[in-house]
C-alpha positions in Angstrom: 114.1 13.8 207.2 110.9 15.6 206.4 109.6 18.6 208.2 106.7 18.0 210.6 103.4 18.7 208.9 100.6 20.3 210.9 97.4 18.2 210.8 93.9 19.7 211.0 92.8 20.2 214.6 96.2 19.3 216.0 98.7 21.7 217.5 102.5 21.6 217.2 103.3 20.2 220.7 100.9 17.2 220.0 102.8 16.5 216.7 106.1 16.8 218.6 104.9 14.2 221.2 103.8 11.9 218.5 107.1 12.2 216.6 109.0 11.3 219.8 106.7 8.3 220.4 107.5 7.1 216.9 111.2 7.4 217.3 111.2 5.9 220.8 109.2 2.9 219.7 111.2 2.4 216.5 114.4 2.5 218.5 113.1 -0.3 220.7 111.9 -2.4 217.8 115.1 -1.9 215.8 117.1 -3.0 218.8 114.9 -6.0 219.5 114.1 -7.2 215.9 116.6 -5.4 213.7 116.1 -2.6 211.2 115.5 -4.9 208.2 112.9 -6.9 210.0 110.9 -3.9 211.3 108.5 -2.4 208.8 106.6 0.9 209.0 103.4 -1.2 209.2 104.7 -3.0 212.3 105.6 0.3 213.9 102.2 1.7 213.0 100.4 -1.4 214.4 102.2 -1.0 217.8 101.1 2.7 217.9 97.6 1.7 216.8 97.6 4.1 213.8 97.5 3.6 210.0 100.9 3.4 208.3 100.0 6.5 206.2 99.8 8.4 209.5 103.5 7.8 210.1 104.4 9.3 206.7 103.0 12.6 207.9 106.1 12.7 210.1 108.8 10.8 208.2 109.2 10.3 204.4 110.4 6.7 204.7 111.6 4.0 207.0 115.1 5.2 206.4 114.1 8.6 207.7 112.8 6.9 210.9 116.1 5.0 211.1 118.1 8.2 210.7 116.2 9.8 213.6 116.8 6.7 215.8 120.5 6.7 214.8 120.8 10.4 215.5 119.3 10.1 219.0 121.8 7.2 219.8 124.8 9.1 218.4 123.9 12.2 220.5 124.9 10.1 223.6 128.5 10.0 222.2 128.6 13.7 221.4 127.1 14.6 224.8 130.0 12.8 226.4 132.7 14.5 224.4 131.1 17.9 224.8 131.5 17.3 228.6 135.2 16.7 227.9 135.4 19.9 225.8 133.8 22.1 228.5 135.8 20.7 231.4 138.2 23.0 233.1 141.4 21.0 232.4 144.2 22.1 230.0 143.4 21.9 226.3 146.2 19.2 226.0 144.5 17.0 228.5 141.1 17.5 226.8 142.6 16.3 223.5 143.8 13.1 225.3 140.4 12.7 226.9 138.7 13.4 223.6 140.3 10.3 222.0 139.8 8.2 225.1 136.1 9.1 225.6 135.2 8.8 221.9 136.6 5.3 221.8 135.0 4.3 225.1 131.6 5.7 224.3 131.6 4.3 220.7 132.7 0.8 221.9 130.2 0.8 224.7 127.3 1.8 222.4 128.1 -0.1 219.2 129.2 -3.4 220.6 126.8 -3.7 223.5 124.0 -3.8 220.9 124.8 -5.6 217.6 121.6 -4.5 216.0 122.3 -0.8 216.8 125.8 -1.4 215.3 124.2 -2.6 212.1 121.9 0.4 212.0 124.7 2.9 212.5 126.9 1.1 209.9 124.0 1.2 207.5 123.5 4.9 208.2 127.2 5.6 207.4 127.1 3.6 204.2 123.9 5.3 203.0 125.0 8.7 204.3 121.9 9.4 206.3 121.4 13.0 207.6 122.1 11.8 211.1 125.6 10.9 210.2 126.3 14.4 208.7 124.9 15.9 211.9 127.1 13.6 214.0 130.3 14.5 212.1 129.4 18.2 212.5 129.0 17.9 216.3 132.3 16.1 216.6 134.1 18.7 214.5 132.4 21.4 216.7 134.0 19.8 219.8 137.4 19.7 218.1 137.1 23.4 217.1 136.1 24.3 220.7 139.2 22.6 222.2 141.7 23.8 219.6 140.4 27.3 219.8 140.8 27.3 223.6 144.3 25.9 223.3 145.4 28.5 220.7 143.8 31.4 222.7 145.6 30.4 225.8 149.0 29.9 224.0 149.1 26.2 224.9 148.8 25.3 221.2 150.8 27.1 218.6 148.8 30.2 217.6 150.6 30.4 214.3 149.1 27.1 213.0 146.3 27.3 210.5 143.2 26.9 212.6 140.9 25.2 210.0 143.7 22.9 208.9 144.4 21.8 212.5 140.7 21.1 213.2 140.5 19.0 210.0 143.6 17.0 210.9 142.4 16.3 214.5 138.9 15.4 213.3 140.3 12.9 210.8 142.7 11.4 213.4 139.7 11.0 215.7 137.2 9.6 213.2 138.4 5.9 213.3 137.3 5.8 216.9 133.8 6.9 216.1 133.2 4.7 213.1 131.7 1.3 214.0 132.8 -0.3 210.7 136.5 0.6 211.4 136.2 -0.3 215.1 134.9 -3.8 214.2 137.8 -4.4 211.8 140.3 -3.4 214.6 139.0 -5.5 217.5 142.2 -7.5 217.6 144.2 -4.4 218.3 144.9 -2.5 221.6 142.6 0.3 220.6 143.0 2.2 223.9 146.8 2.5 223.6 146.5 3.2 219.9 144.1 6.1 220.5 146.4 7.6 223.1 149.4 7.2 220.7 147.5 9.2 218.1 146.5 11.8 220.7 150.1 12.3 221.7 151.1 12.6 218.1 148.5 15.3 217.6 149.6 17.1 220.7 153.3 17.2 219.5 152.0 18.9 216.3 149.8 21.3 218.2 152.1 22.4 221.1 153.5 25.9 220.9 157.2 25.9 220.2 159.4 27.5 222.8 161.6 30.2 221.4 165.2 29.8 222.5 167.1 33.0 223.0 170.7 33.0 222.0 173.0 35.3 224.0 176.5 36.3 223.4 
């Protein structure tokens, strides 16, 4: 995604407002007409500007799509950050993390098939919004695991980075619309909780048994 370019006689806030208008309108048009059917020219026409004007903010239609996708995916990460920052035990937050990721992903992707197609395309083409989304999910996992280790609820002797990577990859299928679509005939809620429980057994601090004579 390109950096915003300042235009003669125009200040930053005005550019920011215009960029937000472009993304909001593109989001609506992609949802109503589909990404493939929506051209930059159509978006520009709705905004009553020349197509070249839009390229001052975005390098391509894919860049607009990435911005739309990123905004949509933030709804999922906002929900799981709420889980991470809750006051419950870290073990409960791990369970909730799997449950909420699945719930929010299913609700978003399958309530709107055109949005599902856009997100699937963004994953296939590795748009910047997907890298940012993965980073936010991993940040959530790091936050919960760190809390659990610091409190002694999770085994502090475990390798932190390795644990985060393992939980992230265990969680990923419930945030990927392509994998979810292929698994619609499964009991995904129970499956997600099974994986969460397996992760917790690996994370839980071992109790030391004292042997007395």
